[in-house]
C-alpha positions in Angstrom: -0.2 0.2 0.4 3.0 2.5 0.8 4.4 1.3 -2.2 1.0 2.5 -3.9 1.2 5.5 -2.4 4.6 6.6 -3.4 4.1 6.0 -6.9 1.0 8.1 -7.0 3.2 10.9 -5.2 5.8 10.3 -7.5 3.9 10.8 -10.7 2.2 13.5 -9.3 4.9 15.5 -9.3 6.4 14.5 -12.1 3.3 15.7 -14.2 4.4 19.5 -13.1 7.2 21.3 -13.4 7.6 24.1 -10.9 9.7 26.9 -11.7 13.4 27.1 -11.2 13.7 27.1 -7.6 10.4 27.9 -6.7 10.0 27.2 -3.6 13.2 29.1 -2.6 12.3 32.1 -4.6 9.0 32.3 -3.5 7.3 33.3 -0.2 7.1 31.2 2.8 3.9 29.8 2.3 4.3 28.4 -1.0 5.5 24.9 -0.5 2.1 24.5 1.8 0.1 25.8 -1.2 1.6 23.1 -3.3 0.1 20.2 -1.9 -3.1 21.0 -2.8 -2.7 23.2 -6.0 0.1 21.9 -7.4 3.9 22.3 -7.8 3.7 25.5 -10.5 0.2 26.4 -8.9 -1.4 24.7 -12.1 -4.4 23.3 -9.9 -5.8 19.4 -9.2 -9.4 19.1 -10.7 -11.3 21.2 -7.7 -7.8 23.2 -6.3 -8.2 25.4 -8.8 -4.7 26.6 -10.4 -3.2 29.7 -9.3 -0.7 30.0 -11.7 -1.7 33.3 -13.7 -4.5 34.4 -12.0 -4.8 38.2 -11.3 -3.1 38.9 -8.0 -5.8 41.4 -6.9 -8.2 38.3 -7.2 -6.2 36.0 -5.4 -5.6 38.5 -2.8 -8.9 39.8 -2.1 -9.6 35.5 -1.7 -7.7 35.3 0.7 -9.3 38.2 2.8 -12.2 36.2 2.2 -11.3 33.0 3.8 -9.6 34.8 6.0 -12.9 36.7 7.1 -14.9 33.6 6.2 -17.0 34.7 3.8 -16.3 32.2 1.3 -18.2 30.3 3.2 -18.8 26.6 0.6 -17.9 23.0 2.3 -14.3 22.5 0.8 -13.3 26.6 2.3 -14.7 25.9 5.2 -13.0 22.1 5.9 -9.0 23.4 3.8 -9.2 27.1 3.4 -10.3 29.0 6.2 -7.4 27.4 8.5 -4.8 27.1 5.6 -4.7 30.8 5.1 -5.4 31.5 9.1 -2.1 32.9 9.8 -1.0 34.5 6.2 -1.4 38.1 7.0 -2.3 41.5 4.6 1.5 41.4 3.3 1.9 37.9 2.7 -1.4 37.3 0.8 -0.1 40.2 -1.5 3.4 38.2 -1.6 1.4 35.0 -2.3 -0.5 36.9 -5.1 1.7 38.3 -6.8 4.3 35.3 -7.0 1.5 33.2 -8.8 0.4 35.4 -10.6 3.7 35.4 -12.2 4.0 31.7 -13.6 2.5 30.8 -16.7 -0.6 29.2 -16.8 -1.6 25.9 -18.6 -5.2 25.3 -19.7 -6.8 22.3 -18.3 -8.9 21.5 -21.3 -10.7 18.6 -19.8 -14.8 19.2 -20.4 -16.8 18.2 -23.3 -15.6 19.5 -26.4 -18.8 18.9 -27.3 -20.3 21.2 -25.5 -17.9 23.5 -25.7 -19.4 25.6 -28.6 -23.0 26.3 -26.5 -19.8 27.5 -23.7 -18.9 29.8 -26.0 -22.3 31.4 -26.9 -23.4 31.4 -23.4 -19.6 33.4 -22.6 -20.2 35.8 -25.6 -23.5 36.6 -25.6 -25.4 35.1 -22.5 -28.9 34.0 -22.3 -31.1 37.0 -23.4 -34.2 34.9 -22.2 -33.5 33.9 -19.2 -32.2 37.7 -18.5 -28.2 36.4 -18.3 -25.3 39.2 -19.6 -22.6 37.8 -21.4 -20.2 36.4 -19.0 -17.3 38.7 -21.1 -18.7 42.0 -19.8 -16.7 41.1 -16.8 -14.3 38.6 -17.2 -12.8 39.9 -20.3 -13.3 38.3 -24.1 -10.7 35.7 -23.4 -11.6 34.9 -19.6 -8.3 37.0 -18.6 -10.1 38.9 -16.0 -9.2 42.4 -15.1 -8.3 43.4 -11.6 -10.1 41.8 -8.6 -12.6 39.8 -11.3 -10.9 36.1 -12.0 -9.4 34.9 -14.7 -11.7 31.8 -15.6 -10.0 30.8 -19.0 -8.3 27.3 -18.8 -9.3 26.3 -15.3 -10.2 23.0 -14.8 -13.5 21.6 -15.5 -14.9 19.9 -12.0 -13.8 23.3 -10.6 -15.5 25.8 -12.7 -18.6 23.4 -12.9 -17.9 23.4 -8.3 -18.0 27.0 -8.3 -21.5 27.7 -10.5 -23.6 25.6 -8.6 -22.0 27.1 -5.2 -23.1 30.0 -6.3 -26.8 28.9 -7.6 -26.8 27.6 -4.2 -26.2 30.8 -1.8 -22.7 30.5 -0.9 -20.5 33.5 -0.7 -23.3 35.7 -1.1 -22.1 38.3 1.4 -19.3 39.1 -0.9 -21.3 41.6 -2.7 -20.5 40.0 -6.3 -23.6 39.4 -9.1 -23.0 35.8 -9.2 -25.2 34.4 -6.8 -28.0 36.0 -9.2 -26.3 34.8 -12.3 -25.6 31.3 -11.5 -29.3 30.6 -10.4 -30.7 31.4 -13.8 -28.1 28.8 -15.0 -29.2 24.9 -15.4 -26.9 22.0 -15.4 -27.1 21.8 -18.8 -25.4 25.6 -19.2 -23.1 24.8 -16.7 -21.7 21.9 -18.0 -21.7 23.9 -21.0 -19.4 27.0 -19.8 -17.2 25.0 -18.0 -16.3 22.9 -20.9 -15.8 26.0 -22.5 -13.9 27.9 -20.1 -11.4 24.9 -19.5 -9.7 25.1 -23.4 -9.1 28.7 -23.4 -6.2 29.4 -23.4 
């Protein structure tokens, strides 16, 4: 059993290439982040990619974990305690560090749904009063300021986040996402998450 676990660990580490001297050059907390988010911050399924993410967004999310306003089950179980000792200066250092790493698209969605997802992203769903996503997240889902980059994030994470918004989590953060997500059905969520996973 130990041999199997070691093999999985070695394969997981071999799958990602960290920046040179990543742990030495980055903030002290980087190594803790890599256990879930990958050695180069590229993410693992529902642990999102941090590489290339908007630094203002990363910083704001660390703050929301610390203040318990990002309140979904995964956040409560893992992130609340993970950032409990991370102060504002450390949060900024982590955000700038991960934002500087080139992101890789997960490309793990359903390609057959991607075209529908692209239409939703660019045009919204007028009949459901859903605005286009690009109005806030940019034409290539690159994000702006504290609005996150969505392009290339993993399908399971994107789907989970949209479902969490629709279930009322994070409603205290002041964003329009709970309202938007509640207007999306399961098929629209799958299509949108699939499309975004392929965006570079």
